[in-house]
C-alpha positions in Angstrom: 27.9 11.4 -13.6 27.1 10.7 -17.0 25.0 8.1 -18.3 23.1 7.3 -22.0 19.4 8.2 -21.5 17.2 7.5 -24.0 13.7 10.1 -24.2 10.8 11.0 -26.5 9.3 14.4 -27.0 5.9 14.8 -27.6 3.9 18.5 -27.4 4.3 21.9 -28.2 5.4 24.9 -25.9 4.6 25.7 -22.9 5.0 24.0 -19.4 7.4 21.4 -19.7 6.9 17.8 -17.6 9.4 14.6 -17.2 7.5 11.7 -17.0 9.4 8.7 -15.3 7.6 4.9 -15.5 7.5 2.5 -13.0 10.2 -0.7 -12.7 9.9 -3.5 -15.4 8.3 -1.1 -17.8 9.4 1.5 -20.0 8.4 5.3 -21.4 5.5 3.2 -23.6 3.3 2.9 -19.8 3.2 7.0 -19.6 3.1 7.6 -23.6 -1.1 7.5 -23.8 -1.1 10.1 -21.1 1.4 12.2 -22.1 -0.3 12.3 -25.4 -3.9 13.1 -24.2 -2.0 16.1 -22.3 0.3 17.0 -25.5 -1.5 20.3 -26.2 -1.3 21.7 -22.8 2.5 21.5 -22.8 5.7 19.9 -23.9 6.7 16.3 -22.5 9.8 14.3 -22.7 8.7 10.7 -21.6 12.1 9.2 -20.4 13.4 5.1 -20.1 15.5 4.5 -17.0 18.8 3.2 -17.3 18.6 -0.4 -17.5 15.1 0.1 -19.1 13.5 0.1 -22.5 16.2 1.6 -24.5 18.6 3.3 -22.4 21.6 1.5 -21.7 22.3 -0.5 -17.8 24.2 1.3 -15.5 27.7 0.0 -14.8 27.5 0.1 -11.2 24.5 -1.0 -8.9 22.8 2.4 -8.4 20.3 3.5 -5.7 17.6 6.1 -6.9 20.0 9.2 -6.0 21.9 8.1 -8.7 19.0 7.6 -11.1 18.0 11.4 -9.7 21.2 12.9 -10.3 21.4 10.9 -13.9 17.8 12.5 -14.8 18.9 16.0 -13.4 21.5 15.9 -16.1 19.0 15.5 -18.8 16.9 18.0 -17.4 19.3 20.5 -17.3 20.3 19.7 -20.8 16.8 19.7 -22.1 15.2 23.2 -20.7 16.6 26.3 -18.3 13.0 26.3 -17.0 11.7 24.4 -13.9 9.3 21.0 -14.9 7.0 19.1 -13.2 8.2 15.2 -13.0 5.1 13.0 -12.8 6.0 9.6 -11.6 4.8 5.8 -11.5 5.5 3.6 -8.8 9.5 3.2 -9.1 9.7 6.6 -11.0 8.1 8.1 -8.0 11.1 6.7 -5.6 13.1 8.8 -8.3 11.0 11.8 -8.3 11.2 12.0 -4.8 15.2 12.2 -4.3 14.9 14.9 -7.4 13.3 16.9 -5.8 15.2 16.7 -2.5 18.4 16.8 -4.5 17.8 19.3 -6.9 15.0 21.3 -6.1 16.1 24.3 -8.0 14.9 21.9 -11.4 11.4 20.9 -9.9 8.4 23.1 -9.9 6.0 19.9 -8.9 5.8 16.5 -8.2 3.0 14.1 -9.2 3.4 10.9 -7.8 1.1 7.7 -9.0 0.7 4.8 -7.0 4.2 6.1 -5.3 6.7 3.8 -3.9 9.6 4.7 -1.4 8.3 4.1 2.1 8.4 0.9 4.2 5.3 -1.3 3.8 3.3 -1.5 7.2 2.6 -5.4 7.7 1.2 -7.6 10.4 3.8 -8.9 13.0 3.3 -13.0 11.4 4.4 -11.3 7.7 7.3 -9.7 9.1 8.2 -13.1 11.0 7.7 -15.2 8.2 9.7 -13.1 5.6 12.0 -12.4 7.7 12.6 -16.3 8.5 12.8 -16.8 4.4 15.2 -13.9 4.0 17.7 -15.9 6.5 17.0 -19.1 4.7 17.6 -17.7 1.8 21.2 -16.1 2.8 21.7 -19.4 4.6 21.3 -21.3 1.2 23.0 -19.2 -0.7 26.3 -19.5 1.3 25.9 -23.4 -0.3 26.2 -22.9 -3.7 29.9 -23.5 -4.1 28.8 -26.8 -2.3 26.3 -28.0 -4.9 23.0 -25.7 -4.3 21.8 -24.4 -7.6 21.3 -20.7 -8.2 18.8 -21.4 -10.5 16.6 -22.8 -8.1 17.0 -20.5 -5.4 15.7 -18.0 -7.4 12.8 -19.9 -8.3 12.3 -20.9 -5.0 12.4 -17.8 -3.0 12.8 -14.4 -5.5 10.0 -12.2 -6.3 8.6 -11.9 -9.6 10.8 -8.6 -10.4 13.7 -10.5 -8.4 13.8 -13.1 -11.1 13.2 -11.0 -14.2 15.6 -8.4 -12.7 18.9 -10.1 -14.8 21.9 -7.5 -14.2 19.5 -4.9 -12.6 19.4 -7.7 -9.7 21.7 -6.1 -7.5 19.8 -2.3 -8.2 16.4 -3.6 -7.4 18.1 -4.8 -4.1 18.9 -1.4 -3.4 16.1 0.4 -4.5 13.5 -1.7 -2.7 15.1 -1.2 0.7 15.4 1.8 0.6 13.6 4.2 3.2 12.9 7.5 1.3 11.1 8.6 4.8 13.8 11.1 5.3 14.1 12.7 1.5 10.3 13.4 1.7 10.6 15.4 4.8 12.7 17.7 3.0 10.6 18.3 -0.2 9.4 21.7 -0.5 7.0 22.1 -3.8 3.3 21.2 -4.8 3.2 17.3 -4.9 0.3 15.1 -5.8 -0.3 11.9 -5.2 -2.5 9.9 -6.7 -3.2 6.2 -5.1 -5.4 3.2 -6.5 -7.8 2.2 -3.5 -7.2 -1.2 -4.4 -3.6 -1.1 -5.2 -1.5 -4.0 -3.0 1.7 -2.8 -4.5 2.0 0.5 -2.9 -1.3 1.0 -1.1 -3.3 4.4 -0.1 -1.2 3.9 3.2 1.7 4.7 1.8 -0.1 8.1 0.2 -1.4 8.8 3.4 2.2 8.8 5.1 3.3 10.8 2.5 1.2 13.4 2.6 2.0 13.8 6.4 5.9 14.1 5.1 5.7 16.5 2.8 4.3 19.8 3.7 2.5 20.9 0.4 1.1 17.8 -0.5 -2.8 16.6 -1.7 -3.6 13.4 -2.0 -6.4 11.7 -4.0 -7.6 8.0 -4.0 -9.3 6.7 -6.4 -12.1 4.3 -5.4 -11.9 0.5 -7.6 -8.4 1.2 -9.2 -5.0 -0.7 -8.3 -1.2 -0.5 -9.3 -1.7 -0.5 -12.9 -5.2 0.2 -13.7 -4.9 3.8 -12.7 -2.4 4.1 -15.7 -5.3 2.8 -18.1 -8.6 2.5 -17.0 -8.7 5.5 -15.0 -6.9 7.0 -17.8 -9.6 10.4 -17.9 -9.3 10.8 -14.2 -5.6 11.1 -13.9 -5.0 13.2 -17.1 -7.8 15.7 -15.6 -5.8 15.2 -12.3 -2.7 15.9 -13.5 -3.7 19.0 -15.8 -5.3 21.4 -13.7 -2.2 19.9 -11.0 -0.1 21.4 -14.1 -1.9 24.7 -14.1 -1.9 25.4 -10.7 1.9 24.7 -10.0 3.2 26.0 -13.6 1.1 28.4 -14.9 0.6 30.9 -11.9 1.3 34.4 -12.7 
């Protein structure tokens, strides 16, 4: 799979880290964390295809396609195993990378990781199930005058409304269940979640810890899906630094 992927490199010789951002973001989201760790290794900050300066894939990818494309980039940049650091969507890609290309990955650090279905109350499942069915019915009426823009505004999530040419990729990604993928991962894995995260709640981290044999979980009090990258900066840097030393600097 050949796909242009834009990345920036910072740091020095030492452990190799690749950073994969969340949906709707780009490499800038991870730059402050990588800069804080640049004295401890070499860092590749990636723009996933379709984000930042990387072109949109020509087909509607799933996370396995993103993982395969990143595997090519990793192999083109280093012969050493790398530590993958992901946030949200970047964790989905990281799980696929570790499962599909275990020879490339020394460890995973998954921050606010997505990839498992959310546990929702029955009323929530019924309500959203009905919305999906109504949306599908109305979508069939577009040729008869129903406005597609109105449908998007009425039924689409913020990410869906803003996805543009990535809309089908977003649909593919959010419908993935990576439970079986997680069970195959053998490398050391650090799971970091925010206690107040409502997008990828800590419950997902607890379930991933049970699925991945060599995983540790940290839940940071008072932080949500995005503050874990900003106001929790120093705590996250310390956790990644310690994990990096334990995972990649063993004699």
